[in-house]
C-alpha atoms as a printed R data frame, in Angstrom:
    type eleno elety resid chain resno       x       y      z
1   ATOM     1    CA   UNK     A     1  91.217 112.746 59.365
2   ATOM     2    CA   UNK     A     2  94.680 112.770 60.349
3   ATOM     3    CA   UNK     A     3  95.792 116.071 61.978
4   ATOM     4    CA   UNK     A     4  97.247 119.429 60.413
5   ATOM     5    CA   UNK     A     5 100.644 120.450 60.832
6   ATOM     6    CA   UNK     A     6  99.560 122.524 63.710
7   ATOM     7    CA   UNK     A     7  97.488 120.157 65.517
8   ATOM     8    CA   UNK     A     8  98.896 117.870 67.884
9   ATOM     9    CA   UNK     A     9 100.815 114.682 67.635
10  ATOM    10    CA   UNK     A    10  98.730 112.975 70.287
11  ATOM    11    CA   UNK     A    11 101.504 110.143 70.298
12  ATOM    12    CA   UNK     A    12 103.859 113.026 72.007
13  ATOM    13    CA   UNK     A    13 101.816 113.809 74.601
14  ATOM    14    CA   UNK     A    14 101.147 111.170 77.367
15  ATOM    15    CA   UNK     A    15  97.641 110.880 78.790
16  ATOM    16    CA   UNK     A    16  97.417 108.940 81.878
17  ATOM    17    CA   UNK     A    17  94.719 108.644 84.528
18  ATOM    18    CA   UNK     A    18  95.383 108.928 88.903
19  ATOM    19    CA   UNK     A    19  92.751 107.354 91.595
20  ATOM    20    CA   UNK     A    20  92.836 106.878 95.272
21  ATOM    21    CA   UNK     A    21  93.230 103.102 95.533
22  ATOM    22    CA   UNK     A    22  90.073 102.841 96.300
23  ATOM    23    CA   UNK     A    23  88.083 103.997 92.920
24  ATOM    24    CA   UNK     A    24  84.839 102.537 90.989
25  ATOM    25    CA   UNK     A    25  86.660 101.117 87.654
26  ATOM    26    CA   UNK     A    26  83.404 102.405 86.110
27  ATOM    27    CA   UNK     A    27  84.896 106.000 86.955
28  ATOM    28    CA   UNK     A    28  88.151 105.136 85.044
29  ATOM    29    CA   UNK     A    29  86.354 103.759 81.869
30  ATOM    30    CA   UNK     A    30  84.220 107.481 82.130
31  ATOM    31    CA   UNK     A    31  87.386 109.279 81.876
32  ATOM    32    CA   UNK     A    32  89.277 107.188 79.144
33  ATOM    33    CA   UNK     A    33  86.031 107.296 76.424
34  ATOM    34    CA   UNK     A    34  85.792 111.003 77.383
35  ATOM    35    CA   UNK     A    35  89.365 111.929 76.091
36  ATOM    36    CA   UNK     A    36  89.071 108.822 73.346
37  ATOM    37    CA   UNK     A    37  85.591 110.352 71.899
38  ATOM    38    CA   UNK     A    38  86.525 113.724 71.792
39  ATOM    39    CA   UNK     A    39  90.337 113.385 70.387
40  ATOM    40    CA   UNK     A    40  88.870 111.454 68.304
41  ATOM    41    CA   UNK     A    41  86.326 113.738 66.943
42  ATOM    42    CA   UNK     A    42  88.588 116.585 66.886
43  ATOM    43    CA   UNK     A    43  90.881 114.862 64.148
44  ATOM    44    CA   UNK     A    44  93.627 114.000 66.748
45  ATOM    45    CA   UNK     A    45  93.464 110.110 66.365
46  ATOM    46    CA   UNK     A    46  93.796 107.930 69.416
47  ATOM    47    CA   UNK     A    47  95.620 108.987 72.571
48  ATOM    48    CA   UNK     A    48  97.566 105.969 74.173
49  ATOM    49    CA   UNK     A    49  95.297 105.799 77.481
50  ATOM    50    CA   UNK     A    50  96.161 103.111 79.635
51  ATOM    51    CA   UNK     A    51  93.345 100.836 81.351
52  ATOM    52    CA   UNK     A    52  94.362 101.080 84.764
53  ATOM    53    CA   UNK     A    53  94.944 103.740 86.768
54  ATOM    54    CA   UNK     A    54  97.825 105.189 88.420
55  ATOM    55    CA   UNK     A    55  97.259 104.817 92.060
56  ATOM    56    CA   UNK     A    56 100.372 105.001 94.025
57  ATOM    57    CA   UNK     A    57 103.698 107.325 93.664
58  ATOM    58    CA   UNK     A    58 105.810 104.728 92.309
59  ATOM    59    CA   UNK     A    59 103.900 104.166 89.510
60  ATOM    60    CA   UNK     A    60 102.727 108.057 89.097
61  ATOM    61    CA   UNK     A    61 107.406 108.162 88.675
62  ATOM    62    CA   UNK     A    62 107.152 105.149 86.191
63  ATOM    63    CA   UNK     A    63 103.871 105.884 84.278
64  ATOM    64    CA   UNK     A    64 105.349 109.129 83.195
65  ATOM    65    CA   UNK     A    65 109.196 108.261 82.003
66  ATOM    66    CA   UNK     A    66 110.184 109.509 78.409
67  ATOM    67    CA   UNK     A    67 106.683 111.367 78.110
68  ATOM    68    CA   UNK     A    68 108.050 114.524 76.781
69  ATOM    69    CA   UNK     A    69 104.409 116.711 78.217
70  ATOM    70    CA   UNK     A    70 101.517 114.509 80.271
71  ATOM    71    CA   UNK     A    71  97.977 115.370 80.647
72  ATOM    72    CA   UNK     A    72  97.068 114.082 84.181
73  ATOM    73    CA   UNK     A    73  93.528 113.489 84.950
74  ATOM    74    CA   UNK     A    74  92.658 113.412 88.484
75  ATOM    75    CA   UNK     A    75  89.463 110.514 88.822
76  ATOM    76    CA   UNK     A    76  88.896 111.134 92.485
77  ATOM    77    CA   UNK     A    77  90.012 112.916 95.600
78  ATOM    78    CA   UNK     A    78  93.176 112.194 97.412
79  ATOM    79    CA   UNK     A    79  95.431 111.954 94.358
80  ATOM    80    CA   UNK     A    80  97.677 115.484 95.334
81  ATOM    81    CA   UNK     A    81 101.058 113.170 96.495
82  ATOM    82    CA   UNK     A    82  99.802 111.393 92.924
83  ATOM    83    CA   UNK     A    83 100.549 113.903 90.573
84  ATOM    84    CA   UNK     A    84 104.230 115.829 92.434
85  ATOM    85    CA   UNK     A    85 105.181 112.439 92.149
86  ATOM    86    CA   UNK     A    86 104.401 112.594 88.378
87  ATOM    87    CA   UNK     A    87 105.728 115.733 88.462
88  ATOM    88    CA   UNK     A    88 108.834 114.432 89.599
89  ATOM    89    CA   UNK     A    89 109.390 112.094 86.830
90  ATOM    90    CA   UNK     A    90 108.460 114.621 84.437
91  ATOM    91    CA   UNK     A    91 110.975 116.563 85.363
92  ATOM    92    CA   UNK     A    92 109.927 119.804 84.012
93  ATOM    93    CA   UNK     A    93 108.023 118.474 81.422
94  ATOM    94    CA   UNK     A    94 105.421 120.416 80.922
95  ATOM    95    CA   UNK     A    95 102.016 118.920 82.608
96  ATOM    96    CA   UNK     A    96  98.055 119.625 82.651
97  ATOM    97    CA   UNK     A    97  96.582 118.956 85.900
98  ATOM    98    CA   UNK     A    98  93.127 117.808 85.436
99  ATOM    99    CA   UNK     A    99  89.855 117.352 87.593
100 ATOM   100    CA   UNK     A   100  86.284 116.194 86.947
101 ATOM   101    CA   UNK     A   101  83.019 116.885 88.966
102 ATOM   102    CA   UNK     A   102  83.102 113.334 90.266
103 ATOM   103    CA   UNK     A   103  84.564 111.975 93.390
104 ATOM   104    CA   UNK     A   104  86.240 114.612 94.905
105 ATOM   105    CA   UNK     A   105  88.537 115.377 92.112
106 ATOM   106    CA   UNK     A   106  87.896 118.881 92.284
107 ATOM   107    CA   UNK     A   107  88.649 119.479 96.058
108 ATOM   108    CA   UNK     A   108  92.539 117.638 95.104
109 ATOM   109    CA   UNK     A   109  93.286 120.037 91.902
110 ATOM   110    CA   UNK     A   110  91.801 123.073 94.620
111 ATOM   111    CA   UNK     A   111  94.723 121.673 97.303
112 ATOM   112    CA   UNK     A   112  97.374 120.806 94.345
113 ATOM   113    CA   UNK     A   113  96.973 124.100 92.860
114 ATOM   114    CA   UNK     A   114  99.044 126.648 94.834
115 ATOM   115    CA   UNK     A   115 102.127 123.931 94.760
116 ATOM   116    CA   UNK     A   116 101.994 123.245 91.231
117 ATOM   117    CA   UNK     A   117 106.055 124.117 90.028
118 ATOM   118    CA   UNK     A   118 106.514 126.419 86.503
119 ATOM   119    CA   UNK     A   119 105.586 124.244 83.918
120 ATOM   120    CA   UNK     A   120 102.451 123.339 84.875
121 ATOM   121    CA   UNK     A   121  99.190 124.261 83.842
122 ATOM   122    CA   UNK     A   122  95.077 123.521 85.883
123 ATOM   123    CA   UNK     A   123  92.219 123.169 84.287
124 ATOM   124    CA   UNK     A   124  88.641 121.431 85.308
125 ATOM   125    CA   UNK     A   125  86.142 119.157 83.145
126 ATOM   126    CA   UNK     A   126  82.923 120.168 83.839
127 ATOM   127    CA   UNK     A   127  81.143 116.974 82.599
128 ATOM   128    CA   UNK     A   128  82.374 113.319 81.214
129 ATOM   129    CA   UNK     A   129  79.815 114.063 78.415
130 ATOM   130    CA   UNK     A   130  81.484 113.790 74.500
131 ATOM   131    CA   UNK     A   131  78.292 115.983 73.837
132 ATOM   132    CA   UNK     A   132  79.019 118.522 76.089
133 ATOM   133    CA   UNK     A   133  80.552 121.588 74.361
134 ATOM   134    CA   UNK     A   134  82.059 123.554 77.540
135 ATOM   135    CA   UNK     A   135  83.499 120.010 78.483
136 ATOM   136    CA   UNK     A   136  84.978 119.431 74.747
137 ATOM   137    CA   UNK     A   137  86.103 122.837 74.515
138 ATOM   138    CA   UNK     A   138  87.928 122.261 78.155
139 ATOM   139    CA   UNK     A   139  89.465 119.650 76.939
140 ATOM   140    CA   UNK     A   140  90.521 120.940 73.446
141 ATOM   141    CA   UNK     A   141  91.775 124.216 74.886
142 ATOM   142    CA   UNK     A   142  94.056 122.258 77.237
143 ATOM   143    CA   UNK     A   143  95.292 119.924 74.869
144 ATOM   144    CA   UNK     A   144  96.260 122.808 72.717
145 ATOM   145    CA   UNK     A   145  97.991 124.696 75.084
146 ATOM   146    CA   UNK     A   146  99.942 121.951 76.375
147 ATOM   147    CA   UNK     A   147 101.335 121.364 72.589
148 ATOM   148    CA   UNK     A   148 101.804 124.475 71.856
149 ATOM   149    CA   UNK     A   149 103.989 124.989 74.770
150 ATOM   150    CA   UNK     A   150 105.920 121.928 74.303
151 ATOM   151    CA   UNK     A   151 106.314 122.577 70.736
152 ATOM   152    CA   UNK     A   152 107.979 125.986 71.523
153 ATOM   153    CA   UNK     A   153 110.073 124.829 74.620
154 ATOM   154    CA   UNK     A   154 112.915 123.246 72.586
155 ATOM   155    CA   UNK     A   155 112.418 125.407 69.261
156 ATOM   156    CA   UNK     A   156 115.154 125.936 67.501
157 ATOM   157    CA   UNK     A   157 114.313 129.410 65.169
158 ATOM   158    CA   UNK     A   158 116.915 130.546 62.331
159 ATOM   159    CA   UNK     A   159 117.159 134.060 61.982
160 ATOM   160    CA   UNK     A   160 118.492 135.229 58.643
161 ATOM   161    CA   UNK     A   161 120.499 138.322 58.714
162 ATOM   162    CA   UNK     A   162 120.206 140.375 61.330
163 ATOM   163    CA   UNK     A   163 116.886 142.579 62.868
164 ATOM   164    CA   UNK     A   164 115.769 145.026 60.208
165 ATOM   165    CA   UNK     A   165 117.133 148.204 61.443
166 ATOM   166    CA   UNK     A   166 113.862 149.889 62.192
167 ATOM   167    CA   UNK     A   167 113.136 146.870 64.993
168 ATOM   168    CA   UNK     A   168 114.157 148.683 67.764
169 ATOM   169    CA   UNK     A   169 112.249 147.609 70.230
170 ATOM   170    CA   UNK     A   170 111.436 144.515 69.592
171 ATOM   171    CA   UNK     A   171 114.902 142.112 69.552
172 ATOM   172    CA   UNK     A   172 115.760 139.211 70.461
173 ATOM   173    CA   UNK     A   173 116.757 138.966 73.986
174 ATOM   174    CA   UNK     A   174 119.509 135.845 75.465
175 ATOM   175    CA   UNK     A   175 117.929 135.723 78.845
176 ATOM   176    CA   UNK     A   176 114.483 135.477 77.364
177 ATOM   177    CA   UNK     A   177 114.874 133.167 74.462
178 ATOM   178    CA   UNK     A   178 116.837 130.841 77.883
179 ATOM   179    CA   UNK     A   179 113.961 131.197 79.988
180 ATOM   180    CA   UNK     A   180 111.284 129.959 76.835
181 ATOM   181    CA   UNK     A   181 113.774 127.002 76.006
182 ATOM   182    CA   UNK     A   182 114.335 128.626 72.655
183 ATOM   183    CA   UNK     A   183 117.883 128.325 70.737
184 ATOM   184    CA   UNK     A   184 118.465 130.787 67.874
185 ATOM   185    CA   UNK     A   185 119.963 129.797 65.014
186 ATOM   186    CA   UNK     A   186 121.893 132.708 63.200
187 ATOM   187    CA   UNK     A   187 122.636 132.215 59.250
188 ATOM   188    CA   UNK     A   188 124.512 134.863 57.635
189 ATOM   189    CA   UNK     A   189 123.051 137.039 54.769
190 ATOM   190    CA   UNK     A   190 126.309 135.336 52.177
191 ATOM   191    CA   UNK     A   191 125.053 131.951 53.247
192 ATOM   192    CA   UNK     A   192 121.295 132.355 52.131
193 ATOM   193    CA   UNK     A   193 122.298 134.028 49.146
194 ATOM   194    CA   UNK     A   194 124.315 130.782 48.252
195 ATOM   195    CA   UNK     A   195 121.269 128.690 49.002
196 ATOM   196    CA   UNK     A   196 118.821 130.757 46.594
197 ATOM   197    CA   UNK     A   197 121.084 130.550 43.944
198 ATOM   198    CA   UNK     A   198 121.591 126.977 44.703
199 ATOM   199    CA   UNK     A   199 117.982 126.282 44.234
200 ATOM   200    CA   UNK     A   200 115.436 125.632 41.803
201 ATOM   201    CA   UNK     A   201 112.155 126.531 41.731
202 ATOM   202    CA   UNK     A   202 108.753 124.768 41.253
203 ATOM   203    CA   UNK     A   203 107.453 125.741 37.969
204 ATOM   204    CA   UNK     A   204 104.587 123.688 38.476
205 ATOM   205    CA   UNK     A   205 103.756 125.095 41.451
206 ATOM   206    CA   UNK     A   206 104.007 128.868 40.108
207 ATOM   207    CA   UNK     A   207 102.013 128.138 37.382
208 ATOM   208    CA   UNK     A   208  99.422 126.448 39.733
209 ATOM   209    CA   UNK     A   209  99.327 129.532 41.483
210 ATOM   210    CA   UNK     A   210  99.320 132.100 38.634
211 ATOM   211    CA   UNK     A   211  96.379 130.135 37.461
212 ATOM   212    CA   UNK     A   212  94.204 130.556 40.565
213 ATOM   213    CA   UNK     A   213  94.669 133.703 41.275
214 ATOM   214    CA   UNK     A   214  92.034 136.445 40.636
215 ATOM   215    CA   UNK     A   215  94.561 138.584 38.607
216 ATOM   216    CA   UNK     A   216  98.292 138.175 38.442
217 ATOM   217    CA   UNK     A   217 100.419 141.513 38.419
218 ATOM   218    CA   UNK     A   218 104.080 140.434 38.643
219 ATOM   219    CA   UNK     A   219 107.615 141.748 38.284
220 ATOM   220    CA   UNK     A   220 109.824 139.921 34.947
221 ATOM   221    CA   UNK     A   221 110.802 137.044 36.548
222 ATOM   222    CA   UNK     A   222 108.427 135.993 38.737
223 ATOM   223    CA   UNK     A   223 106.913 133.869 40.267
224 ATOM   224    CA   UNK     A   224 110.493 131.520 40.118
225 ATOM   225    CA   UNK     A   225 112.522 134.155 41.933
226 ATOM   226    CA   UNK     A   226 110.144 134.019 45.052
227 ATOM   227    CA   UNK     A   227 109.880 130.542 44.920
228 ATOM   228    CA   UNK     A   228 114.046 130.316 44.746
229 ATOM   229    CA   UNK     A   229 113.688 131.879 47.895
230 ATOM   230    CA   UNK     A   230 111.056 129.616 49.403
231 ATOM   231    CA   UNK     A   231 112.916 126.908 48.367
232 ATOM   232    CA   UNK     A   232 116.146 128.012 50.120
233 ATOM   233    CA   UNK     A   233 114.128 128.433 53.383
234 ATOM   234    CA   UNK     A   234 112.714 124.818 53.276
235 ATOM   235    CA   UNK     A   235 115.910 123.431 52.639
236 ATOM   236    CA   UNK     A   236 117.578 125.582 55.460
237 ATOM   237    CA   UNK     A   237 115.079 124.429 57.616
238 ATOM   238    CA   UNK     A   238 115.509 121.022 57.125
239 ATOM   239    CA   UNK     A   239 119.103 120.453 57.084
240 ATOM   240    CA   UNK     A   240 119.071 122.661 60.611
241 ATOM   241    CA   UNK     A   241 116.191 121.006 62.355
242 ATOM   242    CA   UNK     A   242 114.302 124.095 62.226
243 ATOM   243    CA   UNK     A   243 110.488 124.437 63.652
244 ATOM   244    CA   UNK     A   244 110.611 128.514 62.716
245 ATOM   245    CA   UNK     A   245 112.510 130.696 60.631
246 ATOM   246    CA   UNK     A   246 112.844 134.459 60.550
247 ATOM   247    CA   UNK     A   247 113.971 136.863 57.483
248 ATOM   248    CA   UNK     A   248 115.303 140.009 58.142
249 ATOM   249    CA   UNK     A   249 113.927 139.991 54.484
250 ATOM   250    CA   UNK     A   250 114.403 144.134 52.899
251 ATOM   251    CA   UNK     A   251 117.726 142.943 51.840
252 ATOM   252    CA   UNK     A   252 116.421 140.184 49.516
253 ATOM   253    CA   UNK     A   253 115.167 142.155 46.653
254 ATOM   254    CA   UNK     A   254 119.058 143.713 46.622
255 ATOM   255    CA   UNK     A   255 120.711 140.465 46.877
256 ATOM   256    CA   UNK     A   256 118.500 138.221 44.673
257 ATOM   257    CA   UNK     A   257 115.884 140.313 42.645
258 ATOM   258    CA   UNK     A   258 113.113 139.258 45.338
259 ATOM   259    CA   UNK     A   259 111.641 139.843 48.287
260 ATOM   260    CA   UNK     A   260 110.455 136.807 50.998
261 ATOM   261    CA   UNK     A   261 106.456 137.570 50.927
262 ATOM   262    CA   UNK     A   262 105.433 134.571 48.554
263 ATOM   263    CA   UNK     A   263 107.560 132.160 50.568
264 ATOM   264    CA   UNK     A   264 106.483 133.719 54.479
265 ATOM   265    CA   UNK     A   265 102.421 133.038 52.846
266 ATOM   266    CA   UNK     A   266 103.343 129.172 51.391
267 ATOM   267    CA   UNK     A   267 105.791 127.893 53.881
268 ATOM   268    CA   UNK     A   268 103.638 128.859 57.133
269 ATOM   269    CA   UNK     A   269 100.593 127.089 55.098
270 ATOM   270    CA   UNK     A   270 103.060 123.672 54.724
271 ATOM   271    CA   UNK     A   271 103.325 123.894 58.876
272 ATOM   272    CA   UNK     A   272 107.080 125.765 58.870
273 ATOM   273    CA   UNK     A   273 106.812 128.923 60.763
274 ATOM   274    CA   UNK     A   274 107.827 131.676 59.200
275 ATOM   275    CA   UNK     A   275 107.870 135.449 60.691
276 ATOM   276    CA   UNK     A   276 108.971 138.207 59.283
277 ATOM   277    CA   UNK     A   277 111.951 141.375 58.930
278 ATOM   278    CA   UNK     A   278 114.256 139.300 61.511
279 ATOM   279    CA   UNK     A   279 111.074 140.085 64.348
280 ATOM   280    CA   UNK     A   280 112.138 137.355 67.163
281 ATOM   281    CA   UNK     A   281 109.862 137.760 69.390
282 ATOM   282    CA   UNK     A   282 106.379 138.303 67.093
283 ATOM   283    CA   UNK     A   283 107.999 134.876 65.045
284 ATOM   284    CA   UNK     A   284 108.089 133.022 68.789
285 ATOM   285    CA   UNK     A   285 104.545 134.456 69.388
286 ATOM   286    CA   UNK     A   286 103.856 133.307 65.974
287 ATOM   287    CA   UNK     A   287 104.691 129.966 66.544
288 ATOM   288    CA   UNK     A   288 102.888 129.650 70.193
289 ATOM   289    CA   UNK     A   289  99.800 131.285 68.313
290 ATOM   290    CA   UNK     A   290  99.611 128.310 65.409
291 ATOM   291    CA   UNK     A   291 100.122 126.106 67.477
292 ATOM   292    CA   UNK     A   292  97.425 126.802 70.073
293 ATOM   293    CA   UNK     A   293  94.742 127.461 67.403
294 ATOM   294    CA   UNK     A   294  95.801 125.168 64.920
295 ATOM   295    CA   UNK     A   295  95.943 127.195 62.074
296 ATOM   296    CA   UNK     A   296  98.617 129.181 60.272
297 ATOM   297    CA   UNK     A   297  98.678 132.936 61.046
298 ATOM   298    CA   UNK     A   298  98.717 135.712 60.026
299 ATOM   299    CA   UNK     A   299 101.851 138.181 60.816
300 ATOM   300    CA   UNK     A   300 100.782 141.638 60.658
301 ATOM   301    CA   UNK     A   301 101.339 145.000 61.180
302 ATOM   302    CA   UNK     A   302  98.909 147.422 63.179
303 ATOM   303    CA   UNK     A   303  98.181 149.360 60.298
304 ATOM   304    CA   UNK     A   304  95.419 151.926 61.864
305 ATOM   305    CA   UNK     A   305  93.106 152.521 65.087
306 ATOM   306    CA   UNK     A   306  89.822 153.879 64.587
307 ATOM   307    CA   UNK     A   307  87.650 153.682 68.006
308 ATOM   308    CA   UNK     A   308  88.318 150.269 68.441
309 ATOM   309    CA   UNK     A   309  88.840 148.649 64.871
310 ATOM   310    CA   UNK     A   310  91.690 148.061 64.117
311 ATOM   311    CA   UNK     A   311  93.236 147.611 60.598
312 ATOM   312    CA   UNK     A   312  95.743 144.567 60.308
313 ATOM   313    CA   UNK     A   313  98.062 144.346 57.427
314 ATOM   314    CA   UNK     A   314 101.192 142.722 55.805
315 ATOM   315    CA   UNK     A   315 101.812 141.098 52.293
316 ATOM   316    CA   UNK     A   316 102.491 137.415 53.815
317 ATOM   317    CA   UNK     A   317  98.864 135.998 54.839
318 ATOM   318    CA   UNK     A   318  98.706 132.491 54.798
319 ATOM   319    CA   UNK     A   319  96.931 131.284 51.189
320 ATOM   320    CA   UNK     A   320  94.204 128.625 53.626
321 ATOM   321    CA   UNK     A   321  92.979 131.819 55.859
322 ATOM   322    CA   UNK     A   322  91.817 133.584 52.741
323 ATOM   323    CA   UNK     A   323  88.577 132.537 49.509
324 ATOM   324    CA   UNK     A   324  90.575 134.047 47.392
325 ATOM   325    CA   UNK     A   325  93.855 136.383 46.031
326 ATOM   326    CA   UNK     A   326  95.426 138.219 43.874
327 ATOM   327    CA   UNK     A   327  99.136 138.737 42.863
328 ATOM   328    CA   UNK     A   328 100.761 141.430 42.773
329 ATOM   329    CA   UNK     A   329 104.087 143.558 42.712
330 ATOM   330    CA   UNK     A   330 105.511 144.893 46.316
331 ATOM   331    CA   UNK     A   331 103.464 147.987 46.725
332 ATOM   332    CA   UNK     A   332 106.884 149.961 48.147
333 ATOM   333    CA   UNK     A   333 109.179 148.487 45.620
334 ATOM   334    CA   UNK     A   334 107.070 147.974 42.645
335 ATOM   335    CA   UNK     A   335 109.099 144.945 42.164
336 ATOM   336    CA   UNK     A   336 109.170 141.289 43.152
337 ATOM   337    CA   UNK     A   337 105.577 139.263 44.212
338 ATOM   338    CA   UNK     A   338 103.264 139.597 47.240
339 ATOM   339    CA   UNK     A   339  99.747 138.662 47.793
340 ATOM   340    CA   UNK     A   340  96.422 139.867 48.617
341 ATOM   341    CA   UNK     A   341  94.669 137.885 50.597
342 ATOM   342    CA   UNK     A   342  90.770 137.899 51.038
343 ATOM   343    CA   UNK     A   343  90.325 136.697 54.081
344 ATOM   344    CA   UNK     A   344  87.314 133.675 55.212
345 ATOM   345    CA   UNK     A   345  84.087 135.144 57.303
346 ATOM   346    CA   UNK     A   346  85.530 134.036 60.664
347 ATOM   347    CA   UNK     A   347  83.155 135.520 63.158
348 ATOM   348    CA   UNK     A   348  86.227 136.073 65.718
349 ATOM   349    CA   UNK     A   349  89.919 136.438 65.406
350 ATOM   350    CA   UNK     A   350  92.476 136.071 67.702
351 ATOM   351    CA   UNK     A   351  95.368 138.832 68.330
352 ATOM   352    CA   UNK     A   352  98.673 137.451 70.070
353 ATOM   353    CA   UNK     A   353 101.913 140.130 71.542
354 ATOM   354    CA   UNK     A   354 104.781 138.533 73.218
355 ATOM   355    CA   UNK     A   355 106.790 140.958 74.612
356 ATOM   356    CA   UNK     A   356 110.601 141.458 73.712
357 ATOM   357    CA   UNK     A   357 111.930 140.308 77.451
358 ATOM   358    CA   UNK     A   358 108.694 137.168 77.075
359 ATOM   359    CA   UNK     A   359 107.375 138.567 80.280
360 ATOM   360    CA   UNK     A   360 104.144 138.788 79.113
361 ATOM   361    CA   UNK     A   361 101.580 137.430 76.046
362 ATOM   362    CA   UNK     A   362  99.136 139.806 75.180
363 ATOM   363    CA   UNK     A   363  96.092 138.509 73.895
364 ATOM   364    CA   UNK     A   364  92.890 140.163 71.931
365 ATOM   365    CA   UNK     A   365  89.857 138.942 70.420
366 ATOM   366    CA   UNK     A   366  88.027 140.942 67.620
367 ATOM   367    CA   UNK     A   367  84.882 140.523 65.768
368 ATOM   368    CA   UNK     A   368  85.573 140.406 61.985
369 ATOM   369    CA   UNK     A   369  84.735 143.903 60.874
370 ATOM   370    CA   UNK     A   370  85.815 143.172 56.693
371 ATOM   371    CA   UNK     A   371  88.329 140.778 55.527
372 ATOM   372    CA   UNK     A   372  89.020 142.769 52.373
373 ATOM   373    CA   UNK     A   373  88.885 146.677 53.022
374 ATOM   374    CA   UNK     A   374  91.817 147.169 50.196
375 ATOM   375    CA   UNK     A   375  92.834 150.690 52.092
376 ATOM   376    CA   UNK     A   376  95.486 152.138 49.525
377 ATOM   377    CA   UNK     A   377  98.885 153.175 50.544
378 ATOM   378    CA   UNK     A   378  99.129 149.722 52.931
379 ATOM   379    CA   UNK     A   379 100.485 146.519 52.653
380 ATOM   380    CA   UNK     A   380  98.233 144.280 50.372
381 ATOM   381    CA   UNK     A   381  96.849 141.425 53.046
382 ATOM   382    CA   UNK     A   382  93.958 143.501 55.331
383 ATOM   383    CA   UNK     A   383  92.044 142.632 57.895
384 ATOM   384    CA   UNK     A   384  89.860 145.105 59.797
385 ATOM   385    CA   UNK     A   385  88.772 143.638 63.806
386 ATOM   386    CA   UNK     A   386  86.505 145.373 66.157
387 ATOM   387    CA   UNK     A   387  88.668 144.682 69.341
388 ATOM   388    CA   UNK     A   388  87.031 146.027 72.525
389 ATOM   389    CA   UNK     A   389  89.727 147.803 74.689
390 ATOM   390    CA   UNK     A   390  92.121 148.640 71.349
391 ATOM   391    CA   UNK     A   391  93.090 152.106 72.152
392 ATOM   392    CA   UNK     A   392  95.282 149.824 74.401
393 ATOM   393    CA   UNK     A   393  97.557 149.159 71.774
394 ATOM   394    CA   UNK     A   394  98.833 152.245 71.162
395 ATOM   395    CA   UNK     A   395  98.107 154.022 74.821
396 ATOM   396    CA   UNK     A   396  99.968 150.920 76.440
397 ATOM   397    CA   UNK     A   397 102.047 149.382 73.380
398 ATOM   398    CA   UNK     A   398 104.250 146.516 73.235
399 ATOM   399    CA   UNK     A   399 105.549 146.710 69.915
400 ATOM   400    CA   UNK     A   400 104.485 146.574 66.437
401 ATOM   401    CA   UNK     A   401 104.248 143.217 64.754
402 ATOM   402    CA   UNK     A   402 101.154 141.705 66.297
403 ATOM   403    CA   UNK     A   403 100.098 137.493 65.082
404 ATOM   404    CA   UNK     A   404  96.090 136.717 64.122
405 ATOM   405    CA   UNK     A   405  94.776 133.365 64.294
406 ATOM   406    CA   UNK     A   406  91.011 133.211 63.151
407 ATOM   407    CA   UNK     A   407  88.778 131.834 66.029
408 ATOM   408    CA   UNK     A   408  88.879 132.425 69.678
409 ATOM   409    CA   UNK     A   409  92.481 131.276 71.091
410 ATOM   410    CA   UNK     A   410  92.322 132.292 74.430
411 ATOM   411    CA   UNK     A   411  91.706 129.939 76.802
412 ATOM   412    CA   UNK     A   412  94.709 127.762 74.806
413 ATOM   413    CA   UNK     A   413  96.800 130.327 75.032
414 ATOM   414    CA   UNK     A   414  96.074 131.028 78.534
415 ATOM   415    CA   UNK     A   415  97.451 127.642 79.652
416 ATOM   416    CA   UNK     A   416 100.426 127.278 77.107
417 ATOM   417    CA   UNK     A   417 101.686 130.944 78.938
418 ATOM   418    CA   UNK     A   418 100.665 129.817 82.556
419 ATOM   419    CA   UNK     A   419 102.723 126.730 81.307
420 ATOM   420    CA   UNK     A   420 105.732 128.978 79.771
421 ATOM   421    CA   UNK     A   421 106.065 130.684 82.802
422 ATOM   422    CA   UNK     A   422 104.377 134.398 80.675
423 ATOM   423    CA   UNK     A   423 102.491 136.333 82.236
424 ATOM   424    CA   UNK     A   424  99.096 136.918 80.483
425 ATOM   425    CA   UNK     A   425  97.245 139.873 79.415
426 ATOM   426    CA   UNK     A   426  93.408 140.166 78.103
427 ATOM   427    CA   UNK     A   427  92.369 143.530 75.975
428 ATOM   428    CA   UNK     A   428  88.860 143.671 76.502
429 ATOM   429    CA   UNK     A   429  86.387 142.232 78.650
430 ATOM   430    CA   UNK     A   430  87.603 139.131 80.259
């Protein structure tokens, strides 16, 4: 199975094994076989791992030339200087250094960890058994976190229009963008309206969407108008080389007769990260969460708090996160089209929030309470999660918009945060 749009492309990550000159060849084979087998099981393809271990500082620098990111596996003790030489050769590219429970490998990592520079994270593989779920989880989280950090660093993010006026806190900071390595590409309203007017909707897609919906109450001209917006966003991303887009979308309805909700839902499923309302920090968090979890993300409001239960809601949930959906007019304007997605019954979901100054990533994991509560006077797609310590979301607010992805993505997000130099905070039990 080929990797999906949010899964690591292993040809973008270099895997290297470092060992002292005196080492067991069998140990190198065990390490390589573990990484091969786990990558294959995860559907990532086969990583390219040289047959021979790196055993000298010169080899270490040469072995990582041209690598955009690297996973350095310490096969033995005495490899600290090799790892530092590899880091010099990587010249700031994201890296994970991993130890194993054999041949004094962990001893080397413990000595190395205090001097690792920003851009590097450390993990310990508890075994080299591909059937060991703990070892597989560590490896998967490490590679996902590494890949997520690499994708965010160098991300070109398109801001269409200005951030929505109610975003009094969640505003882009030039210093924060520079620290993360994100480039903001500003697109004027008139330019984008011209793209919408020059786009043709995919009528066959529109028919399929309506036919597959449980019900459809659409404004005149829909879903064609919204699919025209979708095509314009897709073209803009392709022509400008954007990996993420955030339209300040409320003016869409006035200028185009459509909102961007349907475009958000469909394009995130395609692999283009599309955030809402011109909220740049949350769109960056959305990209990070999608790549770290391997799933399209739900960009949502915190709509209600009752004890430890959190209602998250918005009108832009990717259809792939649901078991069924309805199409309906936007609940505030009464026009265009939005969707109500009934979320899949994943036991765990992860909430993510990035502070606007990019100093902290806050993460919480919640148990599913209800994937389709249908609360009135709220955005249509809704999810209730039980999150220990949820009151902190209000009492120590970092802003409204939170990103939601299925599963427990805490470890991959921790690794990505360490690489990107973000403070990392977990709400609830650690």
